[in-house]
C-alpha positions as CSV (number, residue, x, y, z in Angstrom):
1,X,-0.3,-0.2,-0.2
2,X,1.1,3.3,-0.6
3,X,-0.3,7.0,-1.3
4,X,0.4,9.3,-4.3
5,X,2.4,12.3,-3.4
6,X,2.5,15.2,-6.3
7,X,4.6,18.4,-6.3
8,X,2.9,21.7,-6.7
9,X,2.5,25.1,-7.2
10,X,6.1,25.2,-9.2
11,X,4.1,26.4,-12.4
12,X,1.5,29.4,-13.0
13,X,-0.5,27.2,-15.2
14,X,-1.0,23.8,-13.4
15,X,-3.8,21.8,-14.2
16,X,-6.1,22.0,-10.9
17,X,-7.3,18.6,-11.5
18,X,-4.5,17.3,-10.9
19,X,-4.7,18.5,-7.2
20,X,-7.4,16.0,-5.5
21,X,-5.8,12.7,-7.4
22,X,-2.9,13.4,-4.8
23,X,-2.9,11.9,-1.2
24,X,-0.2,14.4,-0.5
25,X,0.6,17.7,-2.3
26,X,4.2,19.3,-1.7
27,X,3.7,22.6,-2.0
28,X,6.8,25.0,-3.6
29,X,6.9,27.7,-0.9
30,X,9.2,30.5,-1.9
31,X,12.5,28.4,-2.2
32,X,12.7,27.3,-6.1
33,X,9.1,28.3,-6.7
34,X,5.7,29.1,-5.6
35,X,4.6,32.4,-3.9
36,X,1.4,33.7,-1.5
37,X,-0.8,33.2,-4.9
38,X,-0.2,29.8,-5.9
39,X,-0.2,28.3,-2.9
40,X,-3.9,30.2,-2.3
41,X,-4.5,28.2,-5.3
42,X,-3.3,25.1,-4.7
43,X,-4.7,24.9,-0.9
44,X,-8.4,25.8,-2.3
45,X,-8.4,23.1,-4.7
46,X,-6.4,20.4,-2.6
47,X,-9.8,18.3,-1.8
48,X,-8.8,16.0,0.9
49,X,-5.2,16.0,0.3
50,X,-2.7,16.5,2.6
51,X,-0.9,19.6,2.4
52,X,3.5,19.4,2.5
53,X,6.3,21.9,2.2
54,X,8.3,21.5,-0.6
55,X,11.3,22.8,0.9
56,X,14.3,24.0,-1.4
57,X,17.6,26.1,-1.5
58,X,16.6,29.3,-1.9
59,X,17.4,29.4,-5.9
60,X,14.5,30.1,-7.8
61,X,16.9,30.8,-10.9
62,X,18.0,27.5,-10.7
63,X,15.0,25.7,-9.5
64,X,16.6,24.1,-6.9
65,X,18.5,21.8,-8.4
66,X,22.0,23.5,-7.7
67,X,23.6,22.5,-4.5
68,X,24.2,25.8,-2.7
69,X,27.2,26.1,-0.3
70,X,25.3,28.3,2.7
71,X,26.2,29.9,5.8
72,X,23.9,27.4,8.5
73,X,21.8,30.2,9.9
74,X,21.1,31.5,6.3
75,X,19.7,28.7,5.0
76,X,18.1,28.0,8.3
77,X,16.5,31.1,8.0
78,X,15.1,30.6,4.5
79,X,13.6,27.1,5.2
80,X,11.8,29.1,8.3
81,X,10.4,32.0,5.8
82,X,9.2,28.9,3.3
83,X,7.5,27.0,6.1
84,X,6.1,30.5,7.5
85,X,4.8,31.4,4.3
86,X,3.0,27.6,4.0
87,X,1.8,27.8,7.2
88,X,0.1,31.2,7.1
89,X,-2.3,30.0,4.8
90,X,-2.7,26.2,6.5
91,X,-3.4,28.4,10.1
92,X,-1.0,26.8,11.8
93,X,-1.9,23.2,10.8
94,X,1.7,22.5,8.5
95,X,3.1,19.3,9.8
96,X,4.9,17.8,6.3
97,X,8.1,18.6,4.6
98,X,8.9,16.9,1.6
99,X,12.6,18.3,0.4
100,X,12.9,19.0,-3.5
101,X,15.8,19.2,-5.8
102,X,19.6,19.4,-5.0
103,X,18.5,19.5,-0.9
104,X,16.6,16.6,-1.1
105,X,19.8,14.6,-2.3
106,X,22.0,16.5,-0.3
107,X,20.4,16.0,3.3
108,X,19.9,12.1,2.2
109,X,24.0,12.0,2.2
110,X,25.1,15.2,4.8
111,X,24.1,14.2,8.2
112,X,24.7,17.9,9.2
113,X,22.4,19.1,6.5
114,X,19.5,16.4,7.7
115,X,19.9,17.7,11.4
116,X,19.6,21.6,10.4
117,X,16.7,20.4,8.3
118,X,14.9,18.5,11.0
119,X,16.1,21.2,13.7
120,X,14.2,23.9,11.3
121,X,11.0,21.9,11.3
122,X,11.2,21.5,15.1
123,X,11.9,25.1,15.8
124,X,9.3,26.2,13.8
125,X,6.6,24.4,15.7
126,X,7.9,23.8,19.2
127,X,6.7,20.3,20.7
128,X,4.7,19.5,17.5
129,X,5.8,16.1,15.3
130,X,6.4,16.0,11.9
131,X,6.4,13.5,8.9
132,X,8.8,13.4,6.1
133,X,8.8,11.9,2.7
134,X,12.0,11.2,1.6
135,X,14.9,8.7,0.0
136,X,14.4,5.0,1.3
137,X,18.0,5.5,3.0
138,X,20.3,8.0,3.9
139,X,21.2,10.5,6.8
140,X,17.5,12.6,6.5
141,X,15.6,9.1,7.3
142,X,18.0,8.8,10.5
143,X,17.6,12.2,11.5
144,X,13.6,11.9,11.4
145,X,13.8,8.6,13.3
146,X,16.4,10.0,15.8
147,X,13.3,12.6,16.2
148,X,10.4,9.9,16.6
149,X,8.4,11.2,13.6
150,X,7.3,9.4,10.3
151,X,9.2,8.8,7.6
152,X,7.6,7.8,4.4
153,X,9.9,6.5,1.8
154,X,9.5,7.3,-1.9
155,X,9.8,6.3,-5.3
156,X,9.5,8.4,-8.7
157,X,6.6,7.1,-11.1
158,X,8.0,9.4,-14.0
159,X,11.6,9.1,-13.2
160,X,14.4,6.5,-14.8
161,X,16.4,4.9,-12.4
162,X,20.1,3.3,-12.8
163,X,20.6,-0.5,-11.9
164,X,22.1,0.2,-8.2
165,X,18.8,2.0,-7.7
166,X,19.9,5.6,-7.9
167,X,18.0,8.1,-10.3
168,X,18.9,9.0,-13.8
169,X,20.9,12.3,-13.6
170,X,18.9,15.4,-14.9
171,X,19.5,15.5,-18.9
172,X,21.1,12.1,-19.2
173,X,18.8,9.8,-21.5
174,X,16.0,7.8,-19.7
175,X,15.7,10.5,-16.5
176,X,12.4,11.7,-17.6
177,X,9.5,9.2,-18.2
178,X,6.8,10.7,-20.3
179,X,4.6,7.9,-21.0
180,X,1.7,7.5,-18.7
181,X,1.4,3.7,-19.0
182,X,5.1,3.4,-18.1
183,X,4.7,5.5,-15.3
184,X,2.0,3.2,-14.0
185,X,3.6,0.0,-14.3
186,X,6.7,1.8,-12.8
187,X,4.5,3.2,-9.6
188,X,3.3,-0.6,-9.4
189,X,6.7,-2.2,-9.3
190,X,7.9,0.3,-6.9
191,X,5.3,-0.5,-4.5
192,X,5.7,-4.3,-4.4
193,X,9.2,-4.6,-5.1
194,X,11.2,-1.5,-4.3
195,X,9.2,-1.2,-0.3
196,X,8.1,2.6,-1.1
197,X,5.4,4.0,1.1
198,X,4.7,6.6,-1.3
199,X,4.9,7.2,-4.9
200,X,5.8,10.9,-6.5
201,X,4.8,12.7,-9.7
202,X,6.3,15.7,-10.6
203,X,3.1,18.8,-11.1
204,X,5.9,20.4,-13.6
205,X,6.0,17.9,-16.4
206,X,4.3,18.6,-19.5
207,X,1.9,15.4,-19.7
208,X,1.8,15.5,-15.5
209,X,-2.0,15.3,-15.6
210,X,-1.9,12.3,-18.1
211,X,0.6,10.7,-15.8
212,X,-1.2,11.1,-12.6
213,X,-4.4,9.8,-13.6
214,X,-2.7,6.8,-15.1
215,X,-0.8,6.1,-11.7
216,X,-3.7,7.1,-9.9
217,X,-5.8,4.7,-11.5
218,X,-3.1,1.8,-11.4
219,X,-2.8,1.7,-7.8
220,X,-6.7,2.0,-6.9
221,X,-7.0,-0.9,-9.6
222,X,-4.6,-2.8,-8.0
223,X,-5.6,-2.1,-4.2
224,X,-2.6,-0.1,-3.6
225,X,-4.0,3.6,-2.9
226,X,-3.8,4.3,0.4
227,X,-3.8,7.8,2.1
228,X,-0.8,9.6,4.5
229,X,-3.4,9.1,7.4
230,X,-3.6,5.3,7.4
231,X,0.2,5.1,6.8
């Protein structure tokens, strides 16, 4: 069983029909994309989907896909700002995080960065319990587990994988999968064989709506579609 998560608020013309298909919407909140208006649009059309903060390096020019070396206090301040922008729209109910792009991968490799992210979440809502979506293994999962928080191992329906299980780097052949049926079959394989508890579709993909519908239908028909609350 797994829930479908969708990266959202990254493009001005995302079809709102995407949002109710997801169990969790990872909302860009000012780091690599997103602003108050795009956040309001997602929240207004989210249906029953859980809202998650899609945190990134403060890198709108590079869409958060470039690793940045920042003073820790500067990165922490940016994460606090991103969380606050989204939490304002949720009236203090934000409790879910998924990192984006380079920060997603860097925090999985670096115990220091993983701890910084976890500490930023803890400081933004003292005493609250958070949940994170992220790679199946690595420093971020360890840091979240040390807090006693929930962690959802993730697989990507619309990204290609290397034989060792790593993602094919963007820009290389096979990195992006655009055929909805292929994405749907990969989602089933990830849930059944790779032990993931959530499957991601990128909302900024050219065929995002077709892909999301195909993945949603495949998981539902197979009896594998879950929600974050049931995990």
